[in-house]
The first five atom37 places (N, CA, C, CB, O) and aatype in JSON, in Angstrom:
{
  "aatype": [12, 11, 11, 10, 10, 0, 16, 9, 7, 19, 8, 14, 16, 19, 9, 6, 10, 6, 3, 8, 6, 9, 15, 0, 10, 14, 14, 0, 0, 6, 3, 7, 15, 15, 15, 14, 15, 15, 10, 0, 14, 0, 19, 13, 9, 7, 7, 15, 4, 19, 7, 7, 10, 6, 15, 10, 19, 0, 10, 8, 10, 15, 7, 8, 10, 19, 14, 11, 10, 19, 6, 19, 7, 19, 10, 0, 13, 15, 14, 7, 18, 3, 15, 2, 2, 2, 14, 9, 9, 15, 15],
  "atom_mask": [
    [1, 1, 1, 1, 1],
    [1, 1, 1, 1, 1],
    [1, 1, 1, 1, 1],
    [1, 1, 1, 1, 1],
    [1, 1, 1, 1, 1],
    [1, 1, 1, 1, 1],
    [1, 1, 1, 1, 1],
    [1, 1, 1, 1, 1],
    [1, 1, 1, 0, 1],
    [1, 1, 1, 1, 1],
    [1, 1, 1, 1, 1],
    [1, 1, 1, 1, 1],
    [1, 1, 1, 1, 1],
    [1, 1, 1, 1, 1],
    [1, 1, 1, 1, 1],
    [1, 1, 1, 1, 1],
    [1, 1, 1, 1, 1],
    [1, 1, 1, 1, 1],
    [1, 1, 1, 1, 1],
    [1, 1, 1, 1, 1],
    [1, 1, 1, 1, 1],
    [1, 1, 1, 1, 1],
    [1, 1, 1, 1, 1],
    [1, 1, 1, 1, 1],
    [1, 1, 1, 1, 1],
    [1, 1, 1, 1, 1],
    [1, 1, 1, 1, 1],
    [1, 1, 1, 1, 1],
    [1, 1, 1, 1, 1],
    [1, 1, 1, 1, 1],
    [1, 1, 1, 1, 1],
    [1, 1, 1, 0, 1],
    [1, 1, 1, 1, 1],
    [1, 1, 1, 1, 1],
    [1, 1, 1, 1, 1],
    [1, 1, 1, 1, 1],
    [1, 1, 1, 1, 1],
    [1, 1, 1, 1, 1],
    [1, 1, 1, 1, 1],
    [1, 1, 1, 1, 1],
    [1, 1, 1, 1, 1],
    [1, 1, 1, 1, 1],
    [1, 1, 1, 1, 1],
    [1, 1, 1, 1, 1],
    [1, 1, 1, 1, 1],
    [1, 1, 1, 0, 1],
    [1, 1, 1, 0, 1],
    [1, 1, 1, 1, 1],
    [1, 1, 1, 1, 1],
    [1, 1, 1, 1, 1],
    [1, 1, 1, 0, 1],
    [1, 1, 1, 0, 1],
    [1, 1, 1, 1, 1],
    [1, 1, 1, 1, 1],
    [1, 1, 1, 1, 1],
    [1, 1, 1, 1, 1],
    [1, 1, 1, 1, 1],
    [1, 1, 1, 1, 1],
    [1, 1, 1, 1, 1],
    [1, 1, 1, 1, 1],
    [1, 1, 1, 1, 1],
    [1, 1, 1, 1, 1],
    [1, 1, 1, 0, 1],
    [1, 1, 1, 1, 1],
    [1, 1, 1, 1, 1],
    [1, 1, 1, 1, 1],
    [1, 1, 1, 1, 1],
    [1, 1, 1, 1, 1],
    [1, 1, 1, 1, 1],
    [1, 1, 1, 1, 1],
    [1, 1, 1, 1, 1],
    [1, 1, 1, 1, 1],
    [1, 1, 1, 0, 1],
    [1, 1, 1, 1, 1],
    [1, 1, 1, 1, 1],
    [1, 1, 1, 1, 1],
    [1, 1, 1, 1, 1],
    [1, 1, 1, 1, 1],
    [1, 1, 1, 1, 1],
    [1, 1, 1, 0, 1],
    [1, 1, 1, 1, 1],
    [1, 1, 1, 1, 1],
    [1, 1, 1, 1, 1],
    [1, 1, 1, 1, 1],
    [1, 1, 1, 1, 1],
    [1, 1, 1, 1, 1],
    [1, 1, 1, 1, 1],
    [1, 1, 1, 1, 1],
    [1, 1, 1, 1, 1],
    [1, 1, 1, 1, 1],
    [1, 1, 1, 1, 1]
  ],
  "atom_positions": [
    [[-5.92, 4.12, -13.13], [-5.38, 4.62, -11.9], [-5.22, 3.49, -10.89], [-6.25, 5.73, -11.33], [-4.21, 3.38, -10.21]],
    [[-6.26, 2.64, -10.81], [-6.2, 1.51, -9.88], [-5.06, 0.57, -10.26], [-7.53, 0.74, -9.87], [-4.37, 0.05, -9.39]],
    [[-4.86, 0.36, -11.55], [-3.81, -0.55, -12.02], [-2.43, 0.0, -11.67], [-3.93, -0.77, -13.54], [-1.57, -0.76, -11.22]],
    [[-2.21, 1.29, -11.87], [-0.92, 1.9, -11.54], [-0.64, 1.77, -10.04], [-0.91, 3.38, -11.95], [0.46, 1.37, -9.65]],
    [[-1.62, 2.1, -9.22], [-1.43, 2.02, -7.78], [-1.2, 0.58, -7.33], [-2.64, 2.61, -7.06], [-0.37, 0.33, -6.45]],
    [[-1.92, -0.37, -7.92], [-1.74, -1.78, -7.56], [-0.35, -2.27, -7.96], [-2.82, -2.65, -8.22], [0.25, -3.09, -7.27]],
    [[0.17, -1.77, -9.07], [1.49, -2.16, -9.55], [2.58, -1.8, -8.55], [1.78, -1.49, -10.88], [3.57, -2.52, -8.42]],
    [[2.4, -0.7, -7.83], [3.42, -0.31, -6.85], [3.07, -0.77, -5.44], [3.6, 1.21, -6.86], [3.74, -0.41, -4.48]],
    [[2.02, -1.58, -5.33], [1.73, -2.21, -4.05], [0.69, -1.53, -3.19], [0.0, 0.0, 0.0], [0.57, -1.82, -2.0]],
    [[-0.07, -0.62, -3.78], [-1.11, 0.09, -3.03], [-2.48, -0.45, -3.45], [-1.03, 1.64, -3.27], [-2.75, -0.61, -4.64]],
    [[-3.3, -0.71, -2.49], [-4.67, -1.18, -2.76], [-5.62, -0.1, -2.25], [-4.95, -2.57, -2.07], [-6.01, -0.11, -1.08]],
    [[-5.99, 0.84, -3.13], [-6.76, 2.02, -2.7], [-8.2, 1.71, -2.33], [-6.74, 3.05, -3.79], [-8.79, 0.73, -2.78]],
    [[-8.74, 2.58, -1.52], [-10.19, 2.58, -1.28], [-10.8, 3.3, -2.47], [-10.58, 3.26, 0.11], [-10.44, 4.44, -2.76]],
    [[-11.71, 2.65, -3.15], [-12.31, 3.24, -4.35], [-13.77, 3.59, -4.06], [-12.21, 2.27, -5.56], [-14.54, 2.76, -3.58]],
    [[-14.12, 4.82, -4.37], [-15.5, 5.27, -4.25], [-15.96, 5.61, -5.66], [-15.66, 6.51, -3.26], [-15.54, 6.61, -6.25]],
    [[-16.81, 4.76, -6.19], [-17.28, 4.98, -7.55], [-18.61, 5.73, -7.52], [-17.45, 3.63, -8.31], [-19.52, 5.4, -6.76]],
    [[-18.69, 6.75, -8.35], [-19.89, 7.57, -8.44], [-20.67, 7.22, -9.69], [-19.54, 9.07, -8.44], [-20.1, 6.93, -10.74]],
    [[-21.97, 7.24, -9.56], [-22.85, 7.07, -10.72], [-22.87, 8.37, -11.51], [-24.3, 6.65, -10.28], [-22.51, 9.43, -10.98]],
    [[-23.29, 8.3, -12.76], [-23.33, 9.49, -13.61], [-24.14, 10.62, -12.96], [-23.93, 9.15, -14.97], [-23.73, 11.78, -13.02]],
    [[-25.28, 10.28, -12.35], [-26.11, 11.34, -11.76], [-25.42, 11.96, -10.53], [-27.49, 10.76, -11.35], [-25.67, 13.12, -10.21]],
    [[-24.57, 11.21, -9.86], [-23.83, 11.76, -8.72], [-22.73, 12.71, -9.2], [-23.24, 10.63, -7.86], [-22.48, 13.74, -8.59]],
    [[-22.08, 12.34, -10.3], [-21.04, 13.2, -10.86], [-21.65, 14.5, -11.36], [-20.3, 12.49, -12.01], [-21.09, 15.58, -11.16]],
    [[-22.8, 14.4, -12.01], [-23.44, 15.61, -12.54], [-23.95, 16.52, -11.42], [-24.58, 15.24, -13.47], [-24.18, 17.71, -11.64]],
    [[-24.15, 15.97, -10.23], [-24.62, 16.77, -9.09], [-23.48, 17.5, -8.38], [-25.34, 15.88, -8.11], [-23.73, 18.33, -7.51]],
    [[-22.23, 17.2, -8.75], [-21.1, 17.9, -8.14], [-21.09, 19.35, -8.58], [-19.77, 17.21, -8.5], [-21.6, 19.67, -9.66]],
    [[-20.51, 20.24, -7.78], [-20.48, 21.66, -8.16], [-19.72, 21.86, -9.47], [-19.83, 22.5, -7.04], [-18.78, 21.12, -9.75]],
    [[-20.12, 22.85, -10.26], [-19.42, 23.13, -11.53], [-18.02, 23.69, -11.27], [-20.23, 24.11, -12.39], [-17.7, 24.1, -10.16]],
    [[-17.2, 23.69, -12.32], [-15.85, 24.26, -12.22], [-15.93, 25.73, -11.87], [-15.06, 24.06, -13.54], [-16.85, 26.44, -12.29]],
    [[-14.96, 26.19, -11.1], [-14.91, 27.6, -10.7], [-14.57, 28.46, -11.92], [-13.88, 27.82, -9.56], [-13.86, 28.02, -12.82]],
    [[-15.07, 29.69, -11.93], [-14.82, 30.58, -13.06], [-13.37, 31.01, -13.16], [-15.7, 31.8, -12.95], [-12.91, 31.42, -14.23]],
    [[-12.62, 30.93, -12.03], [-11.21, 31.36, -12.06], [-10.3, 30.3, -12.66], [-10.75, 31.68, -10.65], [-9.08, 30.48, -12.71]],
    [[-10.87, 29.19, -13.12], [-10.08, 28.16, -13.77], [-9.56, 27.08, -12.82], [0.0, 0.0, 0.0], [-8.96, 26.1, -13.26]],
    [[-9.8, 27.26, -11.53], [-9.36, 26.23, -10.6], [-10.25, 25.01, -10.72], [-9.36, 26.76, -9.15], [-11.38, 25.09, -11.2]],
    [[-9.73, 23.89, -10.28], [-10.47, 22.63, -10.42], [-11.56, 22.51, -9.38], [-9.52, 21.45, -10.32], [-11.45, 23.04, -8.27]],
    [[-12.59, 21.81, -9.75], [-13.68, 21.5, -8.83], [-13.84, 19.99, -8.85], [-15.02, 22.23, -9.21], [-13.28, 19.32, -9.71]],
    [[-14.59, 19.44, -7.91], [-14.78, 17.98, -7.91], [-15.29, 17.43, -9.23], [-15.73, 17.59, -6.82], [-14.83, 16.38, -9.68]],
    [[-16.24, 18.12, -9.86], [-16.79, 17.58, -11.1], [-15.79, 17.63, -12.25], [-18.04, 18.33, -11.49], [-15.85, 16.79, -13.15]],
    [[-14.87, 18.6, -12.24], [-13.88, 18.65, -13.31], [-12.75, 17.67, -13.06], [-13.34, 20.06, -13.46], [-11.93, 17.43, -13.95]],
    [[-12.68, 17.12, -11.87], [-11.62, 16.18, -11.53], [-12.08, 14.73, -11.53], [-11.06, 16.52, -10.18], [-11.26, 13.83, -11.37]],
    [[-13.36, 14.49, -11.72], [-13.85, 13.11, -11.65], [-13.43, 12.38, -12.92], [-15.39, 13.07, -11.48], [-13.73, 12.88, -14.0]],
    [[-12.78, 11.25, -12.85], [-12.32, 10.59, -11.63], [-11.07, 11.28, -11.06], [-12.01, 9.1, -11.91], [-10.3, 11.9, -11.79]],
    [[-10.9, 11.17, -9.76], [-9.79, 11.83, -9.09], [-9.18, 10.91, -8.05], [-10.26, 13.14, -8.43], [-9.82, 9.98, -7.55]],
    [[-7.92, 11.18, -7.73], [-7.2, 10.43, -6.71], [-6.88, 11.37, -5.56], [-5.9, 9.78, -7.29], [-6.41, 12.49, -5.75]],
    [[-7.14, 10.88, -4.36], [-6.79, 11.61, -3.15], [-5.76, 10.79, -2.4], [-8.05, 11.89, -2.26], [-5.93, 9.59, -2.21]],
    [[-4.68, 11.43, -1.97], [-3.65, 10.77, -1.18], [-3.51, 11.52, 0.12], [-2.29, 10.69, -1.94], [-3.16, 12.7, 0.14]],
    [[-3.8, 10.83, 1.21], [-3.71, 11.48, 2.51], [-4.66, 12.64, 2.66], [0.0, 0.0, 0.0], [-4.37, 13.59, 3.38]],
    [[-5.81, 12.56, 1.99], [-6.81, 13.62, 2.09], [-6.61, 14.77, 1.12], [0.0, 0.0, 0.0], [-7.45, 15.67, 1.05]],
    [[-5.51, 14.76, 0.38], [-5.24, 15.83, -0.59], [-5.5, 15.32, -2.0], [-3.79, 16.34, -0.46], [-5.1, 14.22, -2.37]],
    [[-6.17, 16.13, -2.78], [-6.49, 15.75, -4.15], [-5.23, 15.85, -5.01], [-7.62, 16.65, -4.73], [-4.59, 16.9, -5.09]],
    [[-4.88, 14.74, -5.65], [-3.75, 14.69, -6.57], [-4.21, 15.11, -7.96], [-3.12, 13.28, -6.6], [-3.45, 15.73, -8.71]],
    [[-5.43, 14.77, -8.31], [-5.97, 15.07, -9.62], [-6.39, 13.81, -10.32], [0.0, 0.0, 0.0], [-6.69, 12.8, -9.68]],
    [[-6.41, 13.85, -11.62], [-6.84, 12.71, -12.42], [-5.67, 11.83, -12.83], [0.0, 0.0, 0.0], [-4.59, 11.89, -12.24]],
    [[-5.9, 11.03, -13.84], [-4.9, 10.07, -14.31], [-3.6, 10.75, -14.74], [-5.46, 9.26, -15.46], [-2.52, 10.3, -14.36]],
    [[-3.7, 11.82, -15.51], [-2.49, 12.5, -15.99], [-1.65, 13.0, -14.83], [-2.86, 13.67, -16.9], [-0.42, 12.88, -14.86]],
    [[-2.28, 13.55, -13.81], [-1.55, 14.05, -12.65], [-0.91, 12.91, -11.87], [-2.49, 14.85, -11.74], [0.22, 13.04, -11.39]],
    [[-1.63, 11.8, -11.75], [-1.09, 10.64, -11.04], [0.12, 10.07, -11.77], [-2.17, 9.56, -10.88], [1.13, 9.77, -11.14]],
    [[0.02, 9.93, -13.08], [1.14, 9.41, -13.88], [2.33, 10.37, -13.81], [0.71, 9.19, -15.35], [3.47, 9.93, -13.67]],
    [[2.08, 11.67, -13.9], [3.15, 12.65, -13.82], [3.86, 12.57, -12.47], [2.6, 14.07, -14.05], [5.08, 12.65, -12.4]],
    [[3.09, 12.41, -11.41], [3.66, 12.28, -10.07], [4.53, 11.03, -10.0], [2.55, 12.22, -9.01], [5.61, 11.06, -9.4]],
    [[4.06, 9.95, -10.6], [4.82, 8.7, -10.61], [6.1, 8.83, -11.44], [3.96, 7.55, -11.16], [7.17, 8.44, -10.99]],
    [[6.0, 9.39, -12.65], [7.16, 9.52, -13.52], [8.21, 10.47, -12.96], [6.73, 10.01, -14.89], [9.4, 10.33, -13.23]],
    [[7.78, 11.44, -12.16], [8.72, 12.39, -11.56], [9.41, 11.8, -10.34], [8.01, 13.68, -11.18], [10.33, 12.41, -9.78]],
    [[8.96, 10.6, -9.92], [9.57, 9.96, -8.76], [9.01, 10.42, -7.43], [0.0, 0.0, 0.0], [9.58, 10.12, -6.38]],
    [[7.89, 11.15, -7.46], [7.32, 11.68, -6.22], [6.15, 10.88, -5.67], [6.88, 13.08, -6.45], [5.74, 11.1, -4.53]],
    [[5.61, 9.95, -6.45], [4.43, 9.21, -6.0], [4.75, 8.28, -4.83], [3.85, 8.42, -7.14], [4.08, 8.33, -3.8]],
    [[5.77, 7.43, -4.99], [6.09, 6.48, -3.92], [6.47, 7.2, -2.62], [7.24, 5.57, -4.36], [5.95, 6.83, -1.57]],
    [[7.35, 8.22, -2.67], [7.64, 8.92, -1.41], [6.4, 9.55, -0.76], [8.66, 10.0, -1.67], [6.29, 9.57, 0.47]],
    [[5.47, 10.04, -1.58], [4.24, 10.63, -1.03], [3.39, 9.56, -0.35], [3.42, 11.33, -2.15], [2.82, 9.79, 0.71]],
    [[3.32, 8.38, -0.98], [2.55, 7.27, -0.39], [3.21, 6.77, 0.89], [2.42, 6.12, -1.4], [2.51, 6.41, 1.84]],
    [[4.53, 6.75, 0.92], [5.25, 6.36, 2.14], [5.0, 7.39, 3.22], [6.78, 6.2, 1.85], [4.77, 7.05, 4.38]],
    [[5.05, 8.66, 2.85], [4.86, 9.77, 3.8], [3.52, 9.7, 4.52], [4.98, 11.11, 3.07], [3.44, 9.97, 5.71]],
    [[2.47, 9.33, 3.79], [1.14, 9.27, 4.41], [0.86, 7.9, 5.03], [0.07, 9.59, 3.38], [-0.21, 7.69, 5.62]],
    [[1.81, 6.97, 4.9], [1.69, 5.69, 5.59], [0.9, 4.6, 4.87], [0.0, 0.0, 0.0], [0.52, 3.61, 5.49]],
    [[0.65, 4.77, 3.57], [-0.09, 3.73, 2.85], [0.84, 2.76, 2.13], [-1.04, 4.36, 1.85], [0.39, 1.76, 1.57]],
    [[2.13, 3.06, 2.15], [3.12, 2.2, 1.52], [4.35, 2.2, 2.4], [3.46, 2.67, 0.07], [4.84, 3.26, 2.8]],
    [[4.86, 1.02, 2.7], [6.09, 0.91, 3.49], [7.27, 1.23, 2.58], [6.23, -0.51, 4.12], [7.12, 1.33, 1.36]],
    [[8.42, 1.37, 3.19], [9.64, 1.6, 2.42], [9.69, 0.61, 1.27], [10.9, 1.47, 3.32], [9.45, -0.58, 1.47]],
    [[10.0, 1.08, 0.09], [9.89, 0.26, -1.11], [11.25, -0.06, -1.72], [9.02, 0.96, -2.13], [12.12, 0.81, -1.76]],
    [[11.43, -1.31, -2.2], [12.66, -1.62, -2.93], [12.8, -0.69, -4.13], [12.66, -3.1, -3.39], [11.81, -0.33, -4.76]],
    [[14.02, -0.32, -4.43], [14.25, 0.61, -5.53], [14.32, 2.04, -5.06], [0.0, 0.0, 0.0], [14.53, 2.96, -5.85]],
    [[14.15, 2.25, -3.74], [14.22, 3.59, -3.15], [15.18, 3.56, -1.99], [12.82, 4.08, -2.7], [15.23, 2.58, -1.25]],
    [[15.97, 4.64, -1.82], [16.91, 4.67, -0.71], [16.2, 5.05, 0.59], [18.04, 5.66, -1.0], [14.97, 5.2, 0.6]],
    [[16.95, 5.2, 1.67], [16.35, 5.47, 2.97], [15.66, 6.83, 3.05], [17.4, 5.39, 4.03], [14.89, 7.07, 3.98]],
    [[15.92, 7.71, 2.08], [15.23, 9.01, 2.02], [14.08, 8.98, 1.02], [16.21, 10.12, 1.63], [13.52, 10.03, 0.67]],
    [[13.71, 7.78, 0.57], [12.61, 7.57, -0.39], [12.89, 8.19, -1.76], [11.32, 8.15, 0.17], [11.96, 8.56, -2.48]],
    [[14.17, 8.3, -2.12], [14.54, 8.76, -3.46], [14.75, 7.54, -4.34], [15.83, 9.64, -3.42], [15.31, 6.54, -3.88]],
    [[14.31, 7.58, -5.6], [14.49, 6.41, -6.48], [15.97, 6.13, -6.69], [13.8, 6.64, -7.83], [16.77, 7.05, -6.88]],
    [[16.33, 4.86, -6.66], [17.7, 4.44, -6.94], [17.78, 4.21, -8.44], [18.1, 3.15, -6.13], [17.05, 3.39, -9.0]],
    [[18.67, 4.94, -9.09], [18.83, 4.86, -10.53], [20.14, 4.16, -10.84], [18.78, 6.26, -11.19], [21.21, 4.64, -10.47]],
    [[20.05, 3.02, -11.5], [21.25, 2.25, -11.86], [21.9, 2.89, -13.07], [20.91, 0.77, -12.15], [21.23, 3.37, -13.98]],
    [[23.23, 2.88, -13.06], [23.93, 3.45, -14.21], [24.51, 2.4, -15.1], [25.01, 4.38, -13.77], [25.12, 2.71, -16.11]]
  ]
}
């Protein structure tokens, strides 16, 4: 996750938890929704949980990661994106 974010120019604040800290997180909810322990490791952007590695990669591949990072102010306008933060696709 750190490598992907660094590749696009973001240097995240990383909070690493020890195994005993992860095990102390609340268990997953019975309704199937995610909890902190089921998401560890997790990425938060602008205070909102994005999820784990798969969710982060999916957000990136869908073209929504960079605009989201620009929206929350952690990434300036990026080359390869137009003024509306849409990816520029060469034909």
